[in-house]
Every structure is written in structure tokens, then in C-alpha cells.
Wavefront OBJ file of the C-alpha trace (Angstrom):
o trace
v -4.468 -28.820 4.689
v -5.412 -25.444 3.230
v -7.447 -23.189 5.452
v -8.930 -19.785 4.741
v -10.217 -18.439 8.029
v -12.708 -15.615 7.496
v -14.064 -13.354 10.191
v -15.876 -10.058 10.638
v -19.246 -10.654 9.047
v -22.473 -9.748 10.777
v -25.436 -7.418 10.749
v -25.263 -3.664 10.453
v -27.627 -0.798 9.732
v -27.457 1.146 6.461
v -24.583 3.587 6.546
v -22.613 1.421 8.946
v -19.244 -0.233 8.611
v -17.757 -3.693 8.917
v -14.258 -5.105 8.496
v -13.707 -8.570 7.079
v -10.515 -10.546 7.618
v -9.173 -13.678 5.985
v -5.959 -15.521 6.776
v -4.618 -18.300 4.599
v -2.644 -21.188 6.040
v -1.647 -24.744 5.300
v -1.312 -24.390 1.529
v 2.443 -24.738 1.312
v 2.575 -21.709 -0.971
v 2.740 -17.973 -0.635
v -0.238 -16.170 -2.052
v -0.261 -14.015 -5.155
v -3.657 -12.441 -5.814
v -6.011 -12.276 -2.819
v -9.436 -10.812 -2.578
v -13.121 -10.932 -1.871
v -16.155 -11.936 -3.895
v -19.789 -11.903 -2.853
v -23.005 -13.655 -3.740
v -26.558 -12.611 -3.001
v -29.551 -14.960 -3.280
v -30.502 -15.440 -6.905
v -27.424 -13.657 -8.219
v -24.092 -14.776 -9.568
v -20.941 -14.434 -7.526
v -19.345 -11.062 -8.236
v -16.018 -9.383 -7.686
v -15.761 -7.122 -4.667
v -12.033 -6.378 -4.629
v -8.679 -8.025 -5.281
v -5.117 -7.082 -4.392
v -1.724 -8.362 -5.468
v 1.455 -8.422 -3.355
v 2.731 -5.021 -4.546
v -0.501 -3.381 -3.407
v -2.222 -2.862 -6.735
v -5.968 -3.222 -6.305
v -9.094 -3.647 -8.382
v -12.645 -3.035 -7.188
v -16.065 -3.977 -8.427
v -18.049 -0.988 -9.664
v -20.661 -1.409 -6.950
v -18.196 -0.845 -4.117
v -15.732 1.701 -5.494
v -15.205 4.569 -3.100
v -16.821 2.737 -0.170
v -14.731 -0.394 0.356
v -10.981 -0.656 0.845
v -8.949 -3.824 0.472
v -5.577 -4.363 2.107
v -3.276 -7.261 2.864
v -0.466 -8.469 5.083
v 1.970 -10.316 2.829
v 3.833 -11.803 5.788
v 0.679 -13.409 7.172
v -0.951 -14.146 3.798
v -3.948 -12.263 5.129
v -6.402 -9.992 3.357
v -8.799 -7.455 4.803
v -11.854 -5.594 3.545
v -12.967 -2.379 5.193
v -16.578 -1.753 4.209
v -18.028 1.690 4.817
v -21.359 3.281 3.927
v -22.947 -0.138 3.720
v -26.278 -0.374 1.959
v -28.959 -3.083 1.867
v -27.766 -4.115 -1.592
v -24.414 -5.062 -0.033
v -26.159 -7.897 1.792
v -24.489 -11.100 0.634
v -22.215 -13.941 1.571
v -18.662 -12.685 1.187
v -16.021 -15.190 0.115
v -12.297 -14.899 0.587
v -10.269 -15.931 -2.470
v -6.553 -16.538 -2.810
v -4.395 -17.614 -5.739
v -1.069 -19.214 -4.933
v 2.232 -18.184 -6.454
v 3.804 -20.694 -8.802
v 1.132 -23.077 -10.065
v -1.678 -20.608 -9.464
v -3.808 -22.931 -7.373
v -6.962 -21.144 -6.271
v -8.456 -21.365 -2.797
v -11.845 -20.254 -1.481
v -13.113 -19.601 2.002
v -16.453 -20.937 3.183
v -17.999 -17.481 3.252
v -19.154 -15.020 5.857
v -22.605 -13.425 5.836
v -23.000 -9.658 5.794
v -26.502 -8.342 6.362
v -27.360 -4.662 5.983
v -30.788 -3.860 7.257
v -32.633 -1.313 9.322
l 1 2 3 4 5 6 7 8 9 10 11 12 13 14 15 16 17 18 19 20 21 22 23 24 25 26 27 28 29 30 31 32 33 34 35 36 37 38 39 40 41 42 43 44 45 46 47 48 49 50 51 52 53 54 55 56 57 58 59 60 61 62 63 64 65 66 67 68 69 70 71 72 73 74 75 76 77 78 79 80 81 82 83 84 85 86 87 88 89 90 91 92 93 94 95 96 97 98 99 100 101 102 103 104 105 106 107 108 109 110 111 112 113 114 115 116 117
């Protein structure tokens, strides 16, 4: 059974940092694109960052220059280093992975990030 295990969410003051992790298991496939999306109350889910196996990345405009995505292809794991966090970064962050081959998409259950003084 597919599992996306997310960790690293929590509360932090403005200007602080957090690191999110997500490891994919049980899918029977290796992962192609992996990444993070987020959703705040009353807003649509939006792209945070994605990365493909060769290391090419894409970031949402709101996080460029502050967040860094990376991955471990051997573990099918993806990470998000979040620096200079601001209250508007408060959201539930979802891990996303797209399998090689058929392109089946998987979602994590989400981890809450709260930025507040």
C-alpha cells in the first residue's frame, strides 16, 4: 500500500526556518516528479516546488529565493528547506509524487506549518 510519510511541520516565528521531509514507499514504482504544494484556509492549493530525478527544479513565485527543494532518488524522498518564513507561508503542506511509467500520482496527508509571532 502506498505511503507518503511527511514530517517536519510545526510552528515558527517570522524569519525562522523549517525543513519538511517526505518519503514514499509501497507504491511498487520509482518516482519521477516529486514536490510540495500548500493550501491555506479559503485558498486553492498552490505549487511550492517540484523536482525531477535529474535535479531540475521549479518553484512557486511566492517562495523563490527562500525555499529549497531537494531529493534522494535512492530513497524516493523529497525535502523542503524553508527559510525566512513569513505569516503568509502558514498553510498545510502536501507532499506529491508522480510515479515513473504510468504516471500515477500520490499525495501525502499534509503537515501544518504555522508562522506566527
